[in-house]
N, C-alpha and C positions, 0 to 999 in steps of 0.2 A: 476607501477601496484600495485593493492591492495595486502596486505599481508594476507588477509583472503582467505580461500579456496572459490572457486566459488560455489555459491548456486543458485538453480533454483526452482521457485515455480510458481503457477498460481494465477491470479488475476481475480475475477469475479465481475461483476456488479449485477448479479442475476436478469436480466430482466425477466419479466413474463407478458405474454399476450396471448389471444386466437387469433391465426392467422395462415395463411398458413405456414407450416414448423416448427412451434413452438411446442416443446414437453414440454415446461415449461409454462403451461397455467394459473397457479394460484400462489399466494404467498406461499401456502403450498408446492406445487411442487418445487418452487424455493429453499425454505429452505431445503427440504429433499434432493434434488439433489446436493446442495452445500455440505452437509454433506457427501453424497456418493462419490462425486468427491474428497473430501479431503482424504477419505479412499483409493480410487483408486490411488491417487497421491502418498500416502505413500507406497503403495504396489509396484508402479513403481520404487520407489527410489528417488523421488523428495524431495525437502527440505522444501517446504512451501505452505500454502494455505492462500490467502489474500482476503479480502472483500473490495469492493468499496462502500462507504456509501453515499447515496443520499436521501434527504427527499422529501416528497410530490411527489413521483414518484413510478412507479411499478418496483422497484428495491429493493436492500437490504437497510435497514434503521438502526434500533437499533442493533448494532453488537454483544453485549456481550452475550445475550442468545444463539445466533447461534454459536459464538466462543466456548462457554462452551460445547455445544452439540458436536461440532467438536472435542473438546479436549477429550470428553468421548469416542469417537469412534476411536481415534488415539493414538499413544504413542510416536512418534518421531518428526514429522514435526513441523516446526514453524507455528504459527497461528497468523494472523495479519490483520491490516487494511491499506488501501491505498486510501483515508485517511478519518479521522473523521474531520468534519467541526466544529471547536471549538466555532463558533458563536452560535451554537445550544445547547451547553452543560452546565450543572451545574458542575463545576470542582470537587467539593467534592463528589457528587453522582457518578460521573464518576470514581473518584479515588477508591471508594469502589468497584464498579462493575469491574474495571480493576484488582484490587488486587484479588478479588474472582476468576475471570476467570483465572488469572495467576496461582493461587494456584491449581485450578482444573487441569490445563494443565501441572503442574510440571515445571513451569518456561519457557514455550515455547511461551509466548505472545510477539509479536513484534508490537507495536502500532505506526502507522503513523498518525500524527496530522497535521492540517494546518488551514489556514483561509478558505480554501475550494474554489471550483470552482463555477461558476454561478449555482444557483439552479432553480428548476422549479417554485417555489413560489416567488412572489415579497416580499422581506424583510421577508422571512419565519421565520427567527429566532425570530421575534417579536411575532408571533403566539405561539411560545414556551415559551414566557415570558421573552425574553432577548433582549438586544440591547445596542449599545455603548452610552456613555454619549455625551452630546452636544459638538461638535467639535472634537470628537475622531474618528479616521479612523477605518474602519472595520478590517484592518490588525492589528492595535495596540490593538483593542479590543480582537481579537483572541489571540494575544500574551500575553495579560494581563491574560486571562483565562488560557492559557497554563502554565504560571508561577505559578499560584495558584494550578493548578493540579500537577505540578512537586513538589511543596513544600509539598503537601499533601502526595504523594506517597513516599517521602523521610522520612516520619515519624515525621515531625515537628508538633508542637502544632497548632491547627487550631481554637479551641474554648475554652474559659475559663471553668474550672470545676465549678459546682454549689456548693456554700458554704452557704447552708441554705437560698436560695433565693437571694443571691448576688454573683457576679462573684469572683472566687478565682484567686490568682496569678498563679496557676497551669494551664497550657494549655494542652488540650487533642488532641492527634492525631486521625485521622480517623482510623477505624478498618474494616477489618483486614489489615495488612501490608504484602506485598510480597517482601522480600529482593531481590534485583537485578533487579526489574522491571524498575527502573529509568535508567538503562543502556541500556534498550531496547525500548527507545522512539525515534521516527524518526520525522523529519519535512519535510512535502511535499513542496518543493521549486519550484516555477514557474518562477524564474528568477535568475540571477547571484547575485543580491543584497540579496535576501532571502536566498540563499545558504550560503553567507558569514555570515549572521545573525545566521543561524543554527550552523555553525562551531564555532562561538563565544560563543554560548550557551552550547556547548558540546552535541548537539543532533546528532543522525545519520541523513544521508541525504537520502530522498526519492524523486527521480525525475521521472516524468512520460513522456508520449509521447506528452506533450505540454509545451512550454516555452512562457511566455508572453513577448517576445521580438524576434527580428529577425535582425541579422547582415549580412545576405546574405550568410553565410557559411552553409554547410550541417548540419542537425539537430544533428547528432552524434558528430560532431566537436564542435558545440555550447554547447552541453550538457557536453562534456568532459572538456571544459573550465570552465563550472559551477562547475564541480566536483573538479577541481584543486583549484579553488578559495575557495571552501568549506574547503578542506584539509589545505590550507595555513592559513585560518582563525582559524581553530581548533588548529594548531600548535602555532600560535602567541598568542592565548589565554592561552596556557600552560596546556591544558587538558591532563590527563593521558590516556594511551592506544591508540588504533588505531580505528578511527570511521569506521562504515560501510556505504556503499553506495549502493542503489538499483536504477535500471532503469527498466522501463516496455516497452515491445514491443509486437506488434501484429505479431505472427508468425503462418502462415497457410501453412503447407506442403501439396503439391498436390501429392497424391499417388494413386488416384483412379478416375474413371470417375465422381463419385459423388462429390469429392473434386473439380474437374475441373468445374463441373456445378455450384457449389456454389461460387467459388472464382477465377476461371481462368481468368476472364475478368477484375478483379479489378486492379487498378493502384498501383504500388509500389513505389511512389515517395513522398518526403516531400510535405506538403501543407502549404501555407502561407495565412493568413486571419486575419480579425479583430475579437477580442474577448474583450468585455467590452471596445471597442473603442481603443484598443491597437493592433498594428500589431504583430501577434504571429506566431510562427512556430510549426507545428504539425509533429510529426515523421511519417515516412512511414510505410506501412505494408510490411512484408516480406512474399511473396507468391511465391510458385514455388516448384520445386523438392528439396528434402532435401539437396543434395550435393551443389546445387547452393545457397540455403539459408545459409548453413554453411559457404561457402566462403564469402558471403556478410556480415554476422555477424562478421566475423574475421576482416573486414575492418571498422566496426562501432567502433569508438574510445571510445565512452561512454560505450558500452557493454563490451568491453575488460577491461576498467578501473574499472568498478563497480564490487563489490564482489557478488552482488545478482541481478539476472535477473528475473523479474516477467512477465509471459506470459499471456496476456489478452485472455480469452477464450470466444468463441461464445456460451454462456451457454444455449441459447434456442435450441441448437441442441441436448442437452441431455447429460447424464453422459457417455453412451457408446461411443458416437462419440468423446467427449472431452477427455475421458481417452485414446482412441486409438490415438488421435492426440498428446497428451502429451507423450505417449510411443514412437511414431515415433520421436518426438523431442529429447527424452532422448536417444534413440538408435543411431540416425543418424545425429543429429545436435549439441546437447549440448557438446559432447566430443571435438568437434573442437574448442570450445571457452574456454576449460580448465576445464570443469565440469566432476566430477566423481560421479557415483550414490552412495547414502548413503547405499543402500542395493542392493544386486545382486538378489533379490527375483524373478523378472520377466525379468531380462536383461541377464540371462545366456543362 
């Protein structure tokens, strides 16, 4: 089991569209509601507010302005991403934006990075002006950019100083720097092999409800194996300290007729299918009465092994609905898996 205290936060895609049942009809409403839900989550006593980043979609995109706004309205909870697709990023510009956001938040930034999942646009990163070299895989390209980003936030020289129109031997780091940010970088791993790589690099592990492989065992067991391989790789590499591990789950407690109307008929089983031509396993939804969900989560090996659980929220149902859902989880479900509220503000 992890030595870190159990933390629980929410993860939002920030979907917005005009449609039946949606109270998040525009990008503006999505952004405003994400900020308000972060405030509500902190009041409830939760530990984090995380953003899923997707380009060319009616979801959340450039995360740092939004994270900075969330930081200005909160004081305690962790603020993060799950995940930023590094194929789309300029590593040095991102290093500056991340450092600024981390300083504004008082060192609360938790950045999840990755190669990313399939996007809505075909080779969308090329429209941003980026792309791998000939023969380079997209995974290697994302890792190369990540290495440059990590070098930058560690304060190492990234460009030669100007010496009267010629390069100096002195190398300049990006500014500003935010000490400690390098210890709060996570890698979104979609397989056991990428989890090993994250451990070797000394990054924290962020694992979602999708694994790009299937061995026939329940999703939680496969993910727990992934977590153990990550920790073993971290130890073999000789990194100091203890890494953090997060998993995400869709948890939908049914406590009213409205909940039952929305979710009562949904299946709660793992799904297996093809993604990018690879047989993949998708984690189940946890739907039902809180006591039953609590019992089922205690049997989820990955949830119990991870120190951080991110709850994906149906954000188009609005702040009031999602805050009430998160409070139900905090009161009646989360304590069963070892979580304690960071504040007793609304749980007394």
